[in-house]
C-alpha positions as YAML, in Angstrom:
chain: A
units: angstrom
residues:
- id: 1
  name: MET
  ca: [-7.21, 10.23, 7.40]
- id: 2
  name: TYR
  ca: [-4.77, 13.06, 8.00]
- id: 3
  name: THR
  ca: [-6.61, 16.09, 9.35]
- id: 4
  name: PHE
  ca: [-5.83, 19.47, 7.85]
- id: 5
  name: VAL
  ca: [-5.95, 21.65, 10.96]
- id: 6
  name: ARG
  ca: [-4.30, 25.01, 10.34]
- id: 7
  name: CYS
  ca: [-2.18, 27.11, 12.69]
- id: 8
  name: ARG
  ca: [-4.15, 29.28, 15.12]
- id: 9
  name: GLU
  ca: [-1.94, 32.32, 14.43]
- id: 10
  name: PRO
  ca: [-3.77, 34.86, 12.24]
- id: 11
  name: GLY
  ca: [-2.56, 34.81, 8.65]
- id: 12
  name: CYS
  ca: [-0.26, 31.82, 9.09]
- id: 13
  name: GLY
  ca: [-2.15, 28.98, 7.39]
- id: 14
  name: LYS
  ca: [0.56, 26.33, 7.92]
- id: 15
  name: PRO
  ca: [-0.47, 22.87, 9.15]
- id: 16
  name: ALA
  ca: [-0.76, 22.37, 12.91]
- id: 17
  name: PHE
  ca: [2.17, 20.47, 14.40]
- id: 18
  name: ALA
  ca: [1.96, 17.11, 16.21]
- id: 19
  name: GLY
  ca: [-1.76, 17.29, 17.00]
- id: 20
  name: GLY
  ca: [-1.55, 20.79, 18.48]
- id: 21
  name: THR
  ca: [-3.21, 24.01, 17.43]
- id: 22
  name: ALA
  ca: [-0.15, 25.82, 16.04]
- id: 23
  name: CYS
  ca: [2.42, 25.12, 13.33]
- id: 24
  name: LEU
  ca: [6.00, 24.24, 14.25]
- id: 25
  name: ALA
  ca: [7.17, 27.86, 14.02]
- id: 26
  name: HIS
  ca: [4.46, 29.00, 16.46]
- id: 27
  name: SER
  ca: [4.60, 25.98, 18.82]
- id: 28
  name: GLY
  ca: [7.46, 27.01, 21.07]
- id: 29
  name: PRO
  ca: [11.11, 25.99, 21.42]
- id: 30
  name: ASP
  ca: [10.49, 22.49, 22.79]
- id: 31
  name: ALA
  ca: [7.91, 21.38, 20.20]
- id: 32
  name: GLU
  ca: [10.27, 19.13, 18.20]
- id: 33
  name: ALA
  ca: [11.77, 17.50, 21.30]
- id: 34
  name: GLU
  ca: [8.30, 16.88, 22.73]
- id: 35
  name: ALA
  ca: [7.12, 15.44, 19.40]
- id: 36
  name: ALA
  ca: [10.19, 13.14, 19.29]
- id: 37
  name: ARG
  ca: [9.41, 11.86, 22.79]
- id: 38
  name: ARG
  ca: [5.77, 11.31, 21.80]
- id: 39
  name: LEU
  ca: [6.81, 9.38, 18.69]
- id: 40
  name: GLU
  ca: [9.23, 7.11, 20.57]
- id: 41
  name: SER
  ca: [6.92, 6.46, 23.52]
- id: 42
  name: GLY
  ca: [3.84, 5.39, 21.55]
- id: 43
  name: THR
  ca: [3.16, 2.34, 19.43]
- id: 44
  name: GLU
  ca: [0.45, 3.74, 17.16]
- id: 45
  name: HIS
  ca: [0.12, 7.25, 15.71]
- id: 46
  name: ARG
  ca: [-2.94, 8.52, 13.84]
- id: 47
  name: ASP
  ca: [-3.64, 11.74, 11.99]
- id: 48
  name: LEU
  ca: [-0.56, 13.60, 13.21]
- id: 49
  name: GLY
  ca: [1.40, 16.19, 11.26]
- id: 50
  name: PHE
  ca: [5.15, 16.64, 11.67]
- id: 51
  name: THR
  ca: [5.57, 19.06, 8.77]
- id: 52
  name: GLY
  ca: [9.01, 20.65, 8.70]
- id: 53
  name: ALA
  ca: [10.32, 18.80, 11.78]
- id: 54
  name: ARG
  ca: [13.94, 17.78, 12.21]
- id: 55
  name: PHE
  ca: [14.35, 14.37, 13.83]
- id: 56
  name: GLU
  ca: [17.63, 12.57, 14.29]
- id: 57
  name: GLY
  ca: [18.48, 9.18, 15.78]
- id: 58
  name: LEU
  ca: [14.90, 8.19, 16.68]
- id: 59
  name: ASN
  ca: [14.04, 4.52, 17.22]
- id: 60
  name: LEU
  ca: [10.55, 4.02, 15.75]
- id: 61
  name: ARG
  ca: [10.85, 0.26, 15.15]
- id: 62
  name: GLY
  ca: [7.58, -1.61, 14.89]
- id: 63
  name: MET
  ca: [5.41, 1.51, 15.22]
- id: 64
  name: ARG
  ca: [2.18, 1.96, 13.29]
- id: 65
  name: PHE
  ca: [1.41, 5.21, 11.45]
- id: 66
  name: TYR
  ca: [-2.01, 5.96, 9.95]
- id: 67
  name: GLY
  ca: [-2.62, 9.18, 8.03]
- id: 68
  name: CYS
  ca: [0.50, 10.90, 9.36]
- id: 69
  name: SER
  ca: [2.43, 13.63, 7.59]
- id: 70
  name: PHE
  ca: [6.20, 14.07, 7.57]
- id: 71
  name: MET
  ca: [6.05, 16.49, 4.63]
- id: 72
  name: GLY
  ca: [9.13, 18.71, 4.43]
- id: 73
  name: ALA
  ca: [10.65, 17.02, 7.48]
- id: 74
  name: THR
  ca: [14.35, 16.20, 7.83]
- id: 75
  name: LEU
  ca: [14.89, 12.66, 9.12]
- id: 76
  name: ARG
  ca: [18.44, 11.50, 9.83]
- id: 77
  name: ASN
  ca: [19.40, 8.05, 11.15]
- id: 78
  name: VAL
  ca: [15.79, 7.24, 12.02]
- id: 79
  name: LEU
  ca: [14.90, 3.54, 12.41]
- id: 80
  name: PHE
  ca: [11.48, 2.60, 11.03]
- id: 81
  name: THR
  ca: [12.30, -1.14, 10.87]
- id: 82
  name: ASN
  ca: [9.14, -3.33, 10.90]
- id: 83
  name: ALA
  ca: [6.88, -0.25, 10.98]
- id: 84
  name: VAL
  ca: [3.45, -0.06, 9.35]
- id: 85
  name: PHE
  ca: [2.41, 2.97, 7.28]
- id: 86
  name: ARG
  ca: [-1.01, 3.63, 5.77]
- id: 87
  name: LEU
  ca: [-1.70, 6.78, 3.77]
- id: 88
  name: CYS
  ca: [1.34, 8.65, 5.12]
- id: 89
  name: PHE
  ca: [3.10, 11.57, 3.46]
- id: 90
  name: PHE
  ca: [6.84, 12.14, 3.17]
- id: 91
  name: ASP
  ca: [6.59, 14.63, 0.29]
- id: 92
  name: ASN
  ca: [9.61, 16.94, -0.04]
- id: 93
  name: ALA
  ca: [11.20, 15.37, 3.04]
- id: 94
  name: ILE
  ca: [14.93, 14.78, 3.43]
- id: 95
  name: LEU
  ca: [15.64, 11.17, 4.41]
- id: 96
  name: ASP
  ca: [19.29, 10.57, 5.24]
- id: 97
  name: SER
  ca: [20.57, 7.17, 6.42]
- id: 98
  name: CYS
  ca: [17.12, 5.99, 7.51]
- id: 99
  name: ASP
  ca: [16.11, 2.33, 7.81]
- id: 100
  name: PHE
  ca: [12.70, 1.39, 6.38]
- id: 101
  name: SER
  ca: [13.58, -2.30, 6.08]
- id: 102
  name: HIS
  ca: [10.81, -4.85, 6.67]
- id: 103
  name: VAL
  ca: [8.13, -2.11, 6.60]
- id: 104
  name: ASP
  ca: [4.57, -2.48, 5.36]
- id: 105
  name: ALA
  ca: [3.79, 0.81, 3.61]
- id: 106
  name: GLN
  ca: [0.64, 1.16, 1.53]
- id: 107
  name: PHE
  ca: [-0.75, 4.21, -0.28]
- id: 108
  name: CYS
  ca: [2.12, 6.42, 0.92]
- id: 109
  name: SER
  ca: [3.75, 9.33, -0.89]
- id: 110
  name: PHE
  ca: [7.45, 10.17, -1.06]
- id: 111
  name: GLY
  ca: [6.94, 12.70, -3.86]
- id: 112
  name: GLY
  ca: [9.86, 15.08, -4.31]
- id: 113
  name: ALA
  ca: [11.70, 13.59, -1.33]
- id: 114
  name: THR
  ca: [15.50, 13.50, -1.21]
- id: 115
  name: MET
  ca: [16.68, 10.07, -0.10]
- id: 116
  name: THR
  ca: [20.32, 9.25, 0.55]
- id: 117
  name: ASN
  ca: [21.55, 5.93, 1.95]
- id: 118
  name: VAL
  ca: [18.03, 4.73, 2.77]
- id: 119
  name: SER
  ca: [17.14, 1.05, 3.09]
- id: 120
  name: PHE
  ca: [13.72, -0.24, 2.01]
- id: 121
  name: GLU
  ca: [14.89, -3.87, 1.92]
- id: 122
  name: ASN
  ca: [12.50, -6.79, 2.46]
- id: 123
  name: SER
  ca: [9.50, -4.44, 2.49]
- id: 124
  name: GLU
  ca: [5.92, -4.33, 1.24]
- id: 125
  name: LEU
  ca: [5.70, -1.02, -0.65]
- id: 126
  name: LEU
  ca: [2.30, -1.26, -2.32]
- id: 127
  name: HIS
  ca: [0.69, 1.58, -4.28]
- id: 128
  name: ASP
  ca: [3.35, 4.06, -3.11]
- id: 129
  name: SER
  ca: [4.50, 7.16, -4.97]
- id: 130
  name: PHE
  ca: [8.12, 8.17, -5.44]
- id: 131
  name: VAL
  ca: [7.24, 10.69, -8.18]
- id: 132
  name: GLY
  ca: [9.94, 13.34, -8.51]
- id: 133
  name: ALA
  ca: [12.04, 11.86, -5.69]
- id: 134
  name: SER
  ca: [15.83, 11.97, -5.71]
- id: 135
  name: ILE
  ca: [17.07, 8.52, -4.63]
- id: 136
  name: THR
  ca: [20.82, 7.98, -4.14]
- id: 137
  name: ASP
  ca: [22.82, 5.08, -2.64]
- id: 138
  name: SER
  ca: [19.60, 3.40, -1.49]
- id: 139
  name: THR
  ca: [18.34, -0.18, -1.57]
- id: 140
  name: PHE
  ca: [14.93, -1.73, -2.24]
- id: 141
  name: ASN
  ca: [16.23, -5.31, -2.43]
- id: 142
  name: ASN
  ca: [13.79, -8.20, -1.94]
- id: 143
  name: SER
  ca: [10.81, -5.85, -1.75]
- id: 144
  name: ASN
  ca: [7.32, -5.98, -3.21]
- id: 145
  name: LEU
  ca: [6.76, -2.67, -5.06]
- id: 146
  name: TYR
  ca: [3.46, -3.66, -6.67]
- id: 147
  name: ASP
  ca: [1.72, -0.76, -8.45]
- id: 148
  name: SER
  ca: [4.11, 1.90, -7.13]
- id: 149
  name: ARG
  ca: [5.30, 4.95, -9.10]
- id: 150
  name: PHE
  ca: [8.86, 6.05, -9.86]
- id: 151
  name: ILE
  ca: [8.04, 8.71, -12.45]
- id: 152
  name: ARG
  ca: [10.27, 11.71, -13.20]
- id: 153
  name: CYS
  ca: [12.53, 10.75, -10.32]
- id: 154
  name: THR
  ca: [16.31, 10.43, -10.11]
- id: 155
  name: LEU
  ca: [17.80, 7.01, -9.37]
- id: 156
  name: VAL
  ca: [21.54, 6.96, -8.70]
- id: 157
  name: LYS
  ca: [23.62, 4.02, -7.38]
- id: 158
  name: SER
  ca: [20.54, 2.28, -6.00]
- id: 159
  name: ASP
  ca: [19.53, -1.38, -6.05]
- id: 160
  name: PHE
  ca: [16.21, -3.08, -6.83]
- id: 161
  name: ILE
  ca: [17.53, -6.65, -6.63]
- id: 162
  name: ASP
  ca: [14.97, -9.47, -6.60]
- id: 163
  name: CYS
  ca: [11.98, -7.10, -6.36]
- id: 164
  name: ASN
  ca: [8.41, -7.56, -7.50]
- id: 165
  name: LEU
  ca: [7.96, -4.81, -10.11]
- id: 166
  name: LYS
  ca: [4.56, -5.88, -11.39]
- id: 167
  name: ARG
  ca: [2.59, -2.79, -12.52]
- id: 168
  name: VAL
  ca: [5.36, -0.52, -11.24]
- id: 169
  name: CYS
  ca: [5.76, 2.64, -13.34]
- id: 170
  name: MET
  ca: [9.54, 2.95, -13.58]
- id: 171
  name: ILE
  ca: [10.05, 6.02, -15.77]
- id: 172
  name: PRO
  ca: [12.82, 8.08, -14.12]
- id: 173
  name: ASP
  ca: [14.29, 11.27, -15.55]
- id: 174
  name: ARG
  ca: [17.75, 10.00, -14.67]
- id: 175
  name: GLU
  ca: [18.94, 6.45, -13.99]
- id: 176
  name: GLU
  ca: [22.60, 5.80, -13.23]
- id: 177
  name: GLY
  ca: [24.24, 2.75, -11.65]
- id: 178
  name: VAL
  ca: [20.92, 1.05, -10.84]
- id: 179
  name: SER
  ca: [20.64, -2.73, -10.55]
- id: 180
  name: PHE
  ca: [17.41, -4.64, -11.26]
- id: 181
  name: LYS
  ca: [19.08, -8.08, -11.02]
- id: 182
  name: TYR
  ca: [16.56, -10.93, -10.60]
- id: 183
  name: SER
  ca: [13.59, -8.49, -10.64]
- id: 184
  name: ASN
  ca: [10.65, -8.99, -13.01]
- id: 185
  name: THR
  ca: [11.38, -5.91, -15.12]
- id: 186
  name: LEU
  ca: [9.22, -7.19, -18.00]
- id: 187
  name: GLU
  ca: [6.13, -6.66, -15.83]
- id: 188
  name: ALA
  ca: [7.09, -3.05, -15.06]
- id: 189
  name: ILE
  ca: [5.94, -0.09, -17.14]
- id: 190
  name: ARG
  ca: [9.09, 1.52, -18.54]
- id: 191
  name: ASP
  ca: [7.74, 4.00, -21.11]
- id: 192
  name: VAL
  ca: [5.05, 6.66, -21.28]
- id: 193
  name: GLU
  ca: [3.19, 4.91, -24.13]
- id: 194
  name: HIS
  ca: [2.22, 2.06, -21.79]
- id: 195
  name: LEU
  ca: [1.40, 4.24, -18.79]
- id: 196
  name: TYR
  ca: [-2.12, 3.82, -17.53]
- id: 197
  name: ILE
  ca: [-4.09, 6.21, -15.39]
...
C-alpha cells in the first residue's frame, strides 16, 4: 500500500516525492524530469508518490501501478493504454487528453479530479471512485464500471455507451449531453434513496 513518508524539511509535512525523502518543492529542479524517466523506464511501480507533479507526453503503456499516488498532479497527453492500477490515487489531479483505454483499474480514486478529453474505453474500472470529479468530453464506452461511484460529480458531453453499470452509483450534481446508449442503466443506482453504504 502507498506509504505516507513525509518531507524531511522541518515543518513541511508534504508527502515525499517519487520514493525520495523530500516533497516535490524540496527535491531540486530536476525531480520531475527524473521521475518521468523513472516512470517510462520501468514496467512496475509500487508505493510511489507523484503528488503535485506535472507530466506531459509520457508513454506509460502496459505499466503496472500498485499503491501509487498522483494526487494533485497535472497529466497532459499521457498514455496509460493497457496499464494496470491497484489502489492508486488521482484525487484532485488534472487529466487532460490522457488515454486510459484498455486499463484494468481496481479500487482507485479519481475524487475531485478534473478530466477533459480522457478515454477510459474498453476498460475494467471496478470499485473505483469518481466522487466530485469534473468529467468533460470523455468516453467510458464498452467498459465494465461495476460497483464504481459517480456521486456529486459533473458529467458533460461524455459517453457511457455499452457499459456495465451494475451497482454503479450514478448520482451526479450535473449531467449534460451524456449518452448511456446500450448500457444497463436499470442496474445502476440513480437516486439517494437506493444508495447503500
